[in-house]
N, C-alpha and C positions, 0 to 999 in steps of 0.2 A: 503493500499500498504505499503511495506516495503522500506526503505531508508537505502542504506550503507554509512556508514561513512569513507570517505578516509581521514579524516583530519590527522590522525596520520601516514599515509603512506608518505614516503618521497623517492625520486627517487635519488639515488646516483651512483657514478661512480662503486661501486661494484655490485649494484643491475643490472646495464645495463649489467656489465661485466658476471655476473652470468647468465641472460637469453642469451646472446650471447654465450657463451660456451656450454651451455645446447643445443641451436639450432644447433651449429657445431657438437656435439656429435651425436644427433639424425639423422643430415643429413649424416654423415658418416655411421651410422648404417644402414640408409636406403639403401646407395649406396652398402653395402657388400651384403644384403639380396634380394635386387631387382632382379627379374627375377630368382630367385633360388627357390628351393625346401623349403628353410627356410621361405620364404616369407608366404607360405600356412601355415607351422606350427606356425607361429607367428600369424595369423589370427585365425586359431583353437584355440590357447591359449587365444586370446582376446575375442573368443565367451563363451568360458568357463567361464571367469572371468565375462563377461557380464550376462550371465546366474545366476552365483552366487550371483548377487547383485539384480536380478530382481525377482528370484523365491522365493516366500514367505515360510519361513521355517514352519510356523505354519500349513499351508494347504497342502504342499509338502515335508513331512519330509524325506522321502527317498531320493528323488532326491537332495535336499538341503543338506543332509548329505553327499552324493558321491561327490558333488561339493565343500563343505568345506574340504573334504580329499585332493581333487585335488589341491585347493587354498593354503592349508597350506604347501603343498611341491612346491609351484610355483618357488622359487628361484632356489633350487635344479634342477628342472626340466628344468628351462630355461638354466641353465649352462651345463647339460647333453646334451640337445637338440640343442643347440647352440655353442658347444665347438669349432667347426671349425671357425664360424663366429666371436666368441670372440678372437679366436687367431689370426686371420686375421685383426680384428681392432687393436689388440696390435701390430702387425706387421706393420701395416699402421701408427700407431702413432710412431714407432721406426724409421721408414724410412722417416719420415716427408712428407709422400706421398700427404698430404693436400696441403703443400706449393706448390709441383710441380704442382699439378692439378691446382691451382689457376693461376699458371703462364701460363699453358695452356690456360685456359679460358680466360686470358688477351691478349695472342698472337692470340686466335680465333676472339676476337671482334675487335682488332686493327691491325691485320696481317692476315686476311682471306686467301689472295693469298699465303702467305707463308705455312699456315696451309694445304691448299690443295696441295701445291707442296711436301711439306714433307711427306703427306699421300701417294701420288702416288709414291714418291721413295721408301717407305716402302712396299707397296703392288705389283708394278712392278715385284720385283725377285720371288715372291710367284706365282704370276699368270703365269709368264713365265716358272717356274718350273713344274705347274700343266700341261701347254700345252705340255711341253716335256714328262712328265709321261704319260698323256693321249694318245700321239702319239705312245709311245713304249710300252703302256700298262703294265706299271708298277705300282704295287700295293703300295699305300701309305696312311699314316694317320697322318695329320698334325692338332695340338691341340693348338689353341689360348687362353692361360690362362690369364685372367686378373690380377690375384694375383698368383705369383708363390710360392706356397707352397712347400718348400725343403722337408719337412718331407714326404708330399703325393708322389711327383715325383722323387726324388733322391733315394729313396730306391730300385727302381727297374729300374734305368736308367743310362746311361754313361752321366755324365756332360760334356758339350761342351762349353757354354758360349761364343758363336761365332757370328760373324755379319752375318746377313741374305743375303744369296746369292743363285742365281739360281743353279749355279753348285754343290755347297755343298748340297743343298736338293737333286737335282737329284742323286749325287753319294751315298749319306746316303741310298737311297732306292733302288739301283741297287742290283740284286739279289746275286752278289759275294760280297757286302759288308758285314762286321760282325755286321753293325748296322741295316741292312734293316728290321729284324723283330722287331715289335713295332712301337711305335709313337715317332714322333718328338715334342717336346714342345717349342712354341714361347712365350716369354713373355718379357716385357720391352724391346722391339725392338732388341731381341737377340734371336739366337737358343738356348735355355738354356741347353736342353738336348735331347738325341736321344735314341733308342731302350727301349722305356718305355713300360712297362706291365701296362694296365690300366685295371680297372673293368668292366665288361661285363653288359649290360643291362639285367634285368629280364623280359622284355616284352616278350611276347608269340604271338602277332599277327604282327610280322615283316614279310616281303616277304620272300620267301624260298630261294632266291638268297643271301640273306645277310649272310655273314661269321663272323668269329671272328673280323675282321678290322671294319665291320660296326657296329657289336654290342658293341665293345668298344668305337667307335666315339660316339654312343648314349649314352653309359653307362657313359661316363666322362663328359658329358654336363649336366646330369641329377641331381647330387650332388655337381657340382662345377661351378662356375662362368666362363663358358668356351665356346668355340665353335669349331668345327673340319671341317676339308676338308677330305674326303675319296674318293680315286681314286680306282676304282675297277680293279684288276689284269685281270679279265676274259674279261670284256667289254671296259676297260678306261673310263667308265662313272664316273662323279664327282657328288659327294653329299655333302651337306653342314648340319651340324647337329648343332642345338642350343636349349637348355632348354628340351632335351629328345625327340625333333622331329627332323626328317630329310626330306630334300628338295633333290630330286633325279634328275638325268640327268639335271643339270644346266649348262648354256653356261658361256663362259669367261666373257661377259659383266655383267651378273647377280652375278657371283662370285667377279668380281671387286667392284660391287655396294654393295655387302653383307660385304666384308672385309672392305670397306671405312667406313661403317656405325659401324660396330663391333670391328674392330682391332683399 
């Protein structure tokens, strides 16, 4: 039996702080990639490294050699594959978002009623706007971005940075409005931008009635931590996209429930 000698190990304030800071960084990184395509990439890299340490080089030299080449460029591969997530993490640190989130959690546990009231106040104008757009059969695409990446959105958008309101959303998507083409992006409890041109999904198994609006709504949720509401111009049907998947023909009660969960 092997015994481990911990007599030389001393717990100091700095060792506790070291572990605590590492835990916070891992937690923030987990929040950044959770529910995104980056999570699948991370799992793939982890499996490759696991195989690298498991595969015996003496008995399987070809596979071991390939895995070694991949492992040797691991840091560069991580930087290339996760450049958006790294950028968001640095943005998160710069804006001190973790402190704001801790305040939100504190309020959640000790002021639940206030949180529910705030959520309802934020969601109501969006749901009301969707009701009006559905009734008038006005096409719309509303994107909810967890992290507002200025480089990604502002290159093809008109910056608004306005308070969320039913009338503003309805007026943006009116056919005579110069901003009605493209998407509205909502983040940080504000309408950040309008008339945004978004990347389309590459999926080929979508229903034939899906046009550019639906494809853009799905596309923006595939590679970004975002959700999207799509209002069909032809039918007035409301769809909800998340993680590259779409829910069609949802009612207002379900829409409110989804927004309350994700927004």
